[in-house]
C-alpha positions as CSV (number, residue, x, y, z in Angstrom):
1,M,18.4,48.0,17.6
2,A,19.1,49.5,14.2
3,S,16.2,49.6,11.8
4,W,16.5,48.1,8.2
5,P,17.3,50.4,5.3
6,W,14.2,51.3,3.4
7,W,15.4,49.4,0.3
8,A,16.0,46.2,2.3
9,A,12.6,46.4,4.0
10,F,11.0,47.0,0.5
11,G,12.9,44.1,-1.0
12,Y,11.8,41.7,1.8
13,I,8.1,42.8,1.4
14,A,8.3,42.3,-2.3
15,I,9.9,38.9,-2.0
16,D,7.4,37.9,0.7
17,L,4.4,39.0,-1.4
18,T,5.7,37.3,-4.5
19,V,6.2,34.1,-2.7
20,R,2.6,34.2,-1.4
21,I,1.2,35.1,-4.8
22,V,3.1,32.3,-6.6
23,A,2.0,29.8,-3.9
24,V,-1.7,30.7,-4.3
25,I,-1.3,30.1,-8.1
26,V,0.9,27.0,-8.0
27,I,-0.1,25.0,-5.0
28,P,-3.9,24.5,-5.5
29,R,-3.5,23.2,-9.1
30,N,-4.5,19.5,-9.4
31,R,-4.3,19.1,-5.5
32,R,-6.9,18.3,-3.0
33,P,-8.4,21.5,-1.4
34,T,-7.4,20.2,2.2
35,S,-3.9,19.4,1.0
36,A,-3.6,22.7,-0.8
37,M,-4.8,24.7,2.3
38,A,-2.4,22.9,4.6
39,W,0.6,23.8,2.3
40,L,-0.6,27.4,2.0
41,L,-0.9,27.8,5.7
42,A,2.6,26.4,6.2
43,I,4.0,28.8,3.7
44,F,2.1,31.8,5.0
45,F,2.9,31.3,8.6
46,I,6.4,29.7,8.4
47,P,7.5,31.0,5.0
48,V,11.1,29.9,4.9
49,F,10.6,26.5,6.4
50,G,7.3,26.1,4.5
51,V,8.8,26.9,1.0
52,L,11.9,24.7,1.6
53,L,9.6,21.8,2.7
54,F,7.4,22.3,-0.3
55,L,10.3,22.2,-2.6
56,L,11.5,19.0,-0.9
57,I,8.2,16.9,-0.7
58,G,5.5,19.2,-2.4
59,N,5.4,17.1,-5.6
60,P,3.4,13.9,-5.0
61,K,4.2,12.5,-8.4
62,L,7.3,10.5,-9.8
63,P,9.5,12.4,-12.3
64,R,7.9,12.8,-15.6
65,A,10.3,10.2,-17.3
66,R,9.3,7.6,-14.8
67,R,5.6,8.3,-15.3
68,K,6.0,8.0,-19.1
69,K,7.6,4.6,-18.5
70,Q,4.5,3.6,-16.6
71,E,2.2,4.9,-19.5
72,R,4.2,2.8,-22.0
73,I,3.9,-0.3,-19.8
74,N,0.2,0.2,-19.4
75,E,-0.2,0.5,-23.2
76,Y,1.8,-2.7,-23.7
77,I,-0.2,-4.6,-21.2
78,L,-3.5,-3.3,-22.5
79,D,-2.6,-4.4,-26.1
80,T,-1.3,-7.8,-24.9
81,A,-4.3,-8.6,-22.7
82,S,-6.8,-7.7,-25.4
83,H,-5.9,-10.8,-27.3
84,L,-6.0,-13.2,-24.4
85,K,-8.7,-15.2,-22.6
86,F,-8.2,-15.1,-18.8
87,G,-10.4,-18.0,-17.7
88,T,-14.1,-18.3,-17.3
89,L,-15.7,-15.6,-15.1
90,R,-18.3,-16.5,-12.4
91,P,-21.9,-15.9,-13.5
92,N,-24.5,-13.6,-11.9
93,A,-22.2,-10.7,-10.9
94,P,-23.9,-7.8,-9.3
95,E,-24.8,-5.0,-11.7
96,W,-22.2,-2.7,-10.1
97,F,-19.4,-5.2,-10.5
98,P,-18.7,-5.1,-14.3
99,P,-18.3,-1.2,-14.2
100,L,-15.9,-1.5,-11.3
101,V,-13.8,-3.9,-13.2
102,T,-13.9,-1.6,-16.1
103,M,-12.7,1.3,-14.0
104,N,-9.9,-0.8,-12.5
105,H,-8.8,-2.0,-16.0
106,A,-8.7,1.7,-17.4
107,M,-6.6,2.9,-14.4
108,G,-4.2,0.0,-14.0
109,A,-4.4,-1.8,-17.3
110,L,-4.8,-5.3,-15.7
111,P,-7.8,-7.4,-16.5
112,L,-10.2,-9.4,-14.4
113,S,-9.5,-13.1,-14.6
114,G,-11.4,-16.3,-13.7
115,D,-10.5,-19.8,-12.7
116,N,-8.1,-18.6,-9.8
117,G,-7.3,-20.2,-6.5
118,A,-6.7,-18.0,-3.5
119,H,-6.1,-19.0,0.1
120,L,-5.3,-16.9,3.2
121,I,-2.2,-17.5,5.3
122,S,-2.6,-15.7,8.5
123,G,0.3,-17.1,10.6
124,Y,3.3,-14.8,10.4
125,Q,5.9,-17.6,10.2
126,D,3.6,-19.8,8.3
127,S,3.5,-17.4,5.4
128,L,7.3,-17.0,5.3
129,D,7.6,-20.8,5.4
130,A,5.0,-21.2,2.6
131,M,6.8,-18.7,0.4
132,A,10.1,-20.5,1.0
133,E,8.5,-23.9,0.0
134,S,7.3,-22.4,-3.3
135,I,10.7,-20.9,-4.1
136,R,12.2,-24.3,-3.5
137,D,9.9,-25.7,-6.2
138,A,11.0,-23.0,-8.7
139,Q,12.1,-24.2,-12.1
140,E,12.0,-21.0,-14.3
141,H,12.3,-17.9,-12.2
142,V,11.7,-16.3,-8.9
143,H,10.5,-12.7,-8.6
144,I,10.4,-11.3,-5.1
145,E,9.4,-7.7,-4.3
146,F,8.9,-6.4,-0.9
147,Y,8.9,-3.1,0.8
148,I,11.2,-4.6,3.6
149,L,13.4,-7.5,3.0
150,Q,15.8,-8.6,5.8
151,S,17.9,-11.7,6.2
152,D,17.3,-12.9,9.7
153,E,16.3,-16.1,11.6
154,A,12.7,-15.8,10.7
155,T,13.4,-15.3,7.0
156,D,16.4,-17.7,6.7
157,G,14.2,-20.3,5.0
158,I,13.4,-17.9,2.2
159,F,17.0,-16.9,1.7
160,R,18.1,-20.6,1.8
161,A,15.4,-21.4,-0.9
162,M,16.7,-18.5,-3.1
163,E,20.3,-19.6,-2.7
164,D,19.2,-23.1,-3.8
165,A,17.3,-21.8,-6.8
166,V,20.2,-19.7,-8.0
167,S,22.5,-22.8,-7.5
168,R,20.2,-24.7,-9.8
169,G,20.4,-22.1,-12.5
170,V,17.0,-20.5,-11.7
171,P,17.1,-16.6,-12.1
172,V,16.2,-14.9,-8.8
173,R,15.2,-11.3,-9.2
174,V,14.8,-9.2,-6.1
175,L,13.3,-5.7,-5.6
176,L,13.4,-3.9,-2.1
177,D,12.6,-0.3,-1.2
178,Y,15.5,2.0,-0.8
179,W,14.4,4.1,2.2
180,A,12.6,1.3,4.0
181,N,15.9,-0.8,4.0
182,R,19.0,1.4,3.6
183,W,19.5,2.4,7.2
184,K,17.7,-0.4,8.9
185,P,19.1,-3.3,10.9
186,R,20.4,-6.3,8.8
187,Y,20.7,-4.2,5.6
188,R,24.4,-4.9,5.0
189,E,24.0,-8.6,5.9
190,T,21.0,-8.8,3.5
191,I,22.8,-7.2,0.6
192,R,26.0,-9.4,1.1
193,R,23.8,-12.5,1.2
194,L,22.0,-11.5,-2.0
195,E,25.3,-10.7,-3.7
196,A,26.9,-14.0,-2.5
197,M,24.1,-16.0,-3.9
198,G,24.1,-14.3,-7.2
199,A,20.6,-12.8,-7.1
200,D,19.7,-10.0,-9.5
201,W,18.7,-7.4,-6.9
202,H,17.8,-3.7,-7.1
203,L,16.7,-0.9,-4.7
204,M,13.4,0.7,-5.6
205,L,12.9,4.5,-5.7
206,P,16.6,5.2,-4.7
207,V,17.5,8.9,-4.1
208,Q,20.9,9.1,-5.6
209,P,21.5,12.6,-6.9
210,L,25.1,11.8,-8.1
211,R,23.7,9.1,-10.2
212,G,20.9,11.4,-11.5
213,R,18.1,9.6,-9.6
214,I,16.2,12.3,-7.9
215,Q,12.5,12.3,-6.8
216,R,10.5,13.3,-3.8
217,P,12.5,11.5,-1.0
218,D,9.4,10.3,1.0
219,L,8.0,8.3,-2.0
220,R,7.9,4.6,-1.2
221,N,7.4,1.3,-3.1
222,H,5.3,-0.4,-0.5
223,R,4.3,-3.4,-2.5
224,K,4.6,-7.0,-1.2
225,L,4.6,-9.8,-3.7
226,L,6.2,-13.0,-4.9
227,V,5.9,-14.9,-8.2
228,V,7.4,-18.3,-8.9
229,D,7.5,-19.5,-12.5
230,G,4.4,-17.4,-13.3
231,R,2.3,-20.2,-11.8
232,V,2.1,-19.3,-8.1
233,G,1.9,-16.0,-6.4
234,Y,1.8,-14.4,-3.1
235,V,0.3,-10.9,-2.3
236,G,-0.7,-9.2,0.9
237,S,0.5,-6.9,3.8
238,Q,3.6,-8.9,5.3
239,N,7.2,-7.9,4.9
240,V,10.0,-10.4,4.6
241,T,11.4,-9.8,8.1
242,D,11.1,-10.9,11.7
243,S,7.7,-9.9,13.4
244,T,9.5,-7.2,15.3
245,Y,11.2,-5.8,12.2
246,N,14.5,-6.2,14.1
247,L,14.2,-2.6,15.5
248,P,15.5,-2.1,19.0
249,K,12.5,0.2,19.9
250,N,10.0,-2.5,18.8
251,I,11.9,-5.2,20.7
252,K,12.1,-3.0,23.9
253,R,8.3,-2.3,23.7
254,G,7.6,-6.0,22.9
255,L,5.8,-5.1,19.6
256,H,5.0,-7.8,17.1
257,W,3.3,-7.5,13.7
258,V,0.2,-9.4,12.8
259,D,-0.2,-9.9,9.0
260,L,-1.8,-11.7,6.2
261,M,-0.7,-13.1,2.9
262,V,-2.7,-14.7,0.1
263,R,-1.4,-17.6,-2.0
264,V,-2.8,-17.5,-5.5
265,D,-2.7,-19.6,-8.5
266,G,-4.4,-19.2,-12.0
267,P,-4.4,-16.5,-14.5
268,V,-4.1,-13.7,-11.9
269,V,-0.5,-14.7,-11.4
270,A,0.3,-13.3,-14.8
271,S,-0.9,-9.9,-13.5
272,L,1.1,-10.1,-10.4
273,N,4.2,-10.9,-12.6
274,A,3.4,-7.9,-14.7
275,V,3.4,-5.6,-11.7
276,F,6.8,-6.9,-10.8
277,L,8.2,-6.6,-14.3
278,T,6.9,-3.0,-14.4
279,D,8.9,-2.2,-11.3
280,Y,11.9,-4.0,-12.4
281,Y,11.8,-2.3,-15.8
282,A,11.4,1.1,-14.0
283,E,14.5,0.5,-11.9
284,T,16.7,-1.0,-14.5
285,D,15.5,0.1,-18.0
286,R,15.4,-3.4,-19.1
287,V,13.0,-6.4,-19.3
288,P,14.2,-9.8,-18.3
289,E,14.4,-12.3,-21.1
290,G,12.4,-15.5,-21.2
291,I,9.4,-14.2,-19.3
292,D,6.0,-14.7,-21.0
293,I,3.2,-12.9,-19.3
294,T,0.8,-14.0,-21.9
295,R,1.0,-17.6,-20.5
296,V,-1.9,-18.2,-18.3
297,E,-2.9,-21.4,-16.5
298,T,-6.1,-22.5,-14.9
299,G,-5.9,-22.4,-11.1
300,E,-7.3,-24.7,-8.4
301,G,-10.3,-22.6,-7.7
302,D,-13.2,-20.7,-9.2
303,L,-12.5,-17.1,-8.1
304,D,-12.5,-14.0,-10.1
305,C,-9.5,-11.8,-9.4
306,Q,-8.0,-8.5,-10.5
307,I,-4.8,-6.9,-9.6
308,V,-4.9,-3.2,-9.1
309,P,-1.6,-1.4,-8.9
310,S,-1.6,2.2,-7.6
311,G,0.9,5.0,-6.7
312,P,2.5,8.2,-7.9
313,G,3.3,6.7,-11.3
314,F,-0.4,6.8,-12.2
315,E,-2.5,9.8,-12.9
316,V,-5.2,9.1,-10.4
317,E,-5.4,7.3,-7.0
318,N,-6.4,3.9,-8.2
319,N,-6.7,2.3,-4.8
320,L,-8.8,5.1,-3.3
321,R,-11.3,4.9,-6.3
322,L,-11.5,1.1,-5.8
323,F,-12.3,1.4,-2.1
324,L,-14.9,4.2,-2.7
325,A,-16.7,2.2,-5.4
326,L,-16.9,-0.8,-3.1
327,L,-18.1,1.2,-0.1
328,Y,-20.9,2.8,-2.1
329,A,-21.9,-0.6,-3.5
330,A,-22.2,-2.4,-0.2
331,K,-25.7,-3.3,0.8
332,D,-25.4,-5.5,4.0
333,Q,-22.0,-5.1,5.7
334,I,-18.5,-3.6,5.4
335,M,-15.5,-4.9,7.3
336,I,-12.2,-2.8,7.2
337,V,-9.0,-3.9,8.6
338,S,-6.3,-1.2,8.4
339,P,-3.4,-0.4,10.7
340,Y,-3.3,3.2,9.5
341,F,-6.8,4.5,8.8
342,V,-6.6,8.2,8.0
343,P,-9.3,8.9,5.5
344,D,-9.7,11.9,3.3
345,E,-13.1,13.6,3.1
346,A,-14.5,11.4,0.3
347,L,-13.5,8.1,2.1
348,L,-14.9,9.4,5.5
349,L,-18.3,10.3,3.8
350,A,-18.5,6.9,2.1
351,V,-17.8,5.0,5.4
352,T,-20.3,7.1,7.5
353,G,-22.8,7.3,4.6
354,A,-22.9,3.5,4.4
355,V,-24.1,3.4,8.0
356,D,-26.9,5.9,7.2
357,R,-28.0,3.5,4.4
358,G,-28.3,0.7,7.0
359,V,-25.1,-1.1,6.2
360,R,-23.2,-2.7,9.2
361,V,-19.7,-1.2,9.3
362,E,-16.9,-2.4,11.5
363,L,-13.3,-1.1,11.6
364,F,-10.4,-3.1,13.0
365,V,-7.3,-1.1,14.1
366,S,-4.5,-1.5,16.6
367,E,-4.9,-0.4,20.2
368,E,-1.2,0.7,20.1
369,G,0.6,2.5,17.3
370,D,4.1,2.1,16.0
371,Q,4.2,5.5,14.2
372,A,3.2,8.4,16.4
373,M,2.0,10.9,13.9
374,V,-0.2,8.5,11.9
375,Y,-1.5,6.8,15.1
376,H,-2.6,10.1,16.4
377,A,-4.0,11.3,13.1
378,Q,-6.0,8.1,13.0
379,R,-7.4,8.6,16.5
380,S,-8.7,12.1,15.5
381,Y,-11.4,10.4,13.3
382,Y,-12.7,8.0,16.1
383,E,-15.3,10.3,17.4
384,A,-16.9,11.0,14.1
385,L,-16.9,7.3,13.2
386,L,-18.4,6.4,16.5
387,R,-21.1,9.0,16.3
388,A,-22.0,7.8,12.8
389,G,-22.5,4.3,14.1
390,V,-19.3,2.6,12.9
391,R,-18.1,-0.2,15.4
392,I,-14.4,0.2,16.2
393,W,-12.4,-2.9,17.4
394,L,-9.0,-2.3,19.0
395,Y,-6.6,-5.2,18.5
396,P,-4.7,-5.6,21.8
397,R,-1.1,-4.4,22.5
398,P,1.7,-5.5,22.2
399,Y,0.6,-6.5,18.7
400,I,0.3,-4.3,15.6
401,L,-2.6,-5.5,13.4
402,H,-1.0,-4.8,10.0
403,T,-3.5,-6.7,7.8
404,K,-4.9,-4.5,5.1
405,S,-8.3,-5.7,3.8
406,L,-11.9,-4.7,2.8
407,T,-14.8,-7.0,2.5
408,I,-18.4,-6.1,1.6
409,D,-21.4,-8.3,1.7
410,D,-20.8,-11.9,1.1
411,Q,-18.8,-12.2,-2.1
412,T,-16.3,-9.4,-2.7
413,A,-13.0,-8.5,-1.0
414,V,-9.8,-6.5,-1.5
415,I,-6.5,-7.5,0.1
416,G,-3.0,-6.2,-0.5
417,S,-0.4,-3.7,0.7
418,S,-2.6,-0.5,0.7
419,N,-3.5,1.2,3.9
420,M,-6.6,3.4,4.1
421,D,-4.6,6.6,4.6
422,M,-3.5,9.5,2.5
423,R,0.1,8.2,2.2
424,S,-1.1,5.0,0.6
425,F,-3.4,6.9,-1.7
426,G,-1.0,9.5,-2.9
427,L,2.6,8.7,-2.1
428,N,3.1,4.9,-1.9
429,M,3.3,2.4,-4.7
430,E,0.8,-0.2,-3.7
431,V,-0.8,-3.4,-5.0
432,S,-4.2,-4.6,-4.2
433,M,-6.1,-7.6,-5.3
434,L,-9.9,-7.6,-5.9
435,V,-11.6,-11.0,-5.3
436,R,-15.1,-12.1,-6.1
437,G,-16.2,-15.4,-4.6
438,E,-18.2,-16.5,-1.6
439,E,-15.6,-19.1,-0.5
440,F,-12.9,-16.6,-0.3
441,V,-15.0,-14.0,1.7
442,A,-15.9,-16.9,4.0
443,E,-12.3,-17.3,4.7
444,M,-12.0,-13.6,5.4
445,R,-14.9,-13.6,7.7
446,E,-13.4,-16.4,9.9
447,L,-10.3,-14.3,10.2
448,E,-12.3,-11.2,11.0
449,D,-14.1,-13.2,13.7
450,T,-10.7,-14.2,15.1
451,Y,-9.7,-10.5,15.2
452,R,-13.0,-9.5,16.8
453,T,-12.6,-12.2,19.5
454,L,-9.1,-11.1,20.4
455,S,-10.0,-7.3,20.4
456,R,-12.1,-5.0,22.5
457,E,-14.7,-2.6,21.2
458,L,-14.2,1.1,21.6
459,T,-17.3,2.9,22.7
460,L,-18.3,6.5,22.3
461,E,-18.7,6.8,26.1
462,E,-15.1,5.7,26.6
463,W,-13.8,7.9,23.9
464,S,-15.6,11.0,25.3
465,Q,-13.4,10.6,28.4
466,Q,-10.1,11.2,26.5
467,P,-8.1,13.9,28.2
468,L,-7.8,17.3,26.5
469,R,-4.1,16.8,25.8
470,S,-4.8,13.8,23.8
471,T,-7.5,15.4,21.7
472,V,-5.1,18.3,20.9
473,L,-2.3,16.1,19.9
474,D,-4.6,14.0,17.7
475,N,-6.0,17.0,15.9
476,L,-2.5,18.4,15.3
477,A,-1.4,15.2,13.8
478,R,-4.5,15.2,11.6
479,L,-3.4,18.6,10.2
480,T,0.0,17.4,9.2
481,S,-1.6,14.3,7.4
482,A,-2.8,16.7,4.7
483,L,0.6,17.8,3.5
484,Q,0.9,15.8,0.3
């Protein structure tokens, strides 16, 4: 085998050394140490593939122009909200609660409001039917934004309600994620139906280089929300699709999703509408006429609510900071429901540290996973959690427990679209709702009791009997989760 000429060998060494030096300088900047180390290892050991992968998905933020839009919107919301009164807040808040609200306000611009009603809808078809009913009552506008939106038998009521609204002259504006829908079943039928009804629809975060729309291709708008007339809203974890997502692999395995939506009324609906209008403006460069987010109406309840948007359009990880603050504030109990629980170091310490403080901590996850890498990465944390004293409940197959919630003590909860994993913290655009009120937490406790009754508890003894191959696979998946 012929050896390389000296100048080719020298050139290769020089390029390789330059790449390594540049990587050490560029990659750690403003990045978590675990993420930076994972990228450096990838580039050092598989340089060509590692560099190409970093150039493709190494930037966790949206393009600068898109982030500037978010900053302008936040400034507008802050200025507008400063002149408004958002209901009467509940008295006797814990001393840690006002600083938490202040932090959320600073990060996401949206205020805490009082006089809100909020009720859980835990039946999968029940929530779809409830949203359809609200849309049928629309008089001014319908704003629907979902990660996945498909026209099928389960969602036909929603689409019929939208068609009826448009026929009555009510503007129907629809946002759906580009990657989550573009190559999935029912996409063409869904778009044809939206077009035929006359809905004002747009894809979120499209990657369309020929149109000048380029960003990291694995960024997602994962939000799920509906606003009708600025008076009624829905927020939670459920997509607008059949409980199998219409995917052949799910149907073959018999998988069905278990989800949760919250119907809200009151001043908090204006904040949900602001999130929709933010995303609408980001995708269209225009703001719909005739929408007044300064109009707030008293709801049917007495709950304090705050909407917390998060994602790569913000400078910090808003949802992670919210979760951490609540975990450290808990005094009695913490209940976490998350289909994808892949914590970073700070979150893992907050959860296990709570047990050390004498707080009862329970985690509800699915026994079976629908995404292999995330499922195995999640499993890699079970031993540390069990040894710390966290109780883990496995929701039985063939169901995927897709609810995303956090409740602490007896009066505070968070519910929304955000998982407790590094993708939701750094790459997905999410929306969460902070709720203060014993009556709402009581509803959450009833649902958690139902989940617990249906689940089985994973013990440390059982987990210690896992075969070596499973442990190796779990740990390898855990390493890849740091590549952000």
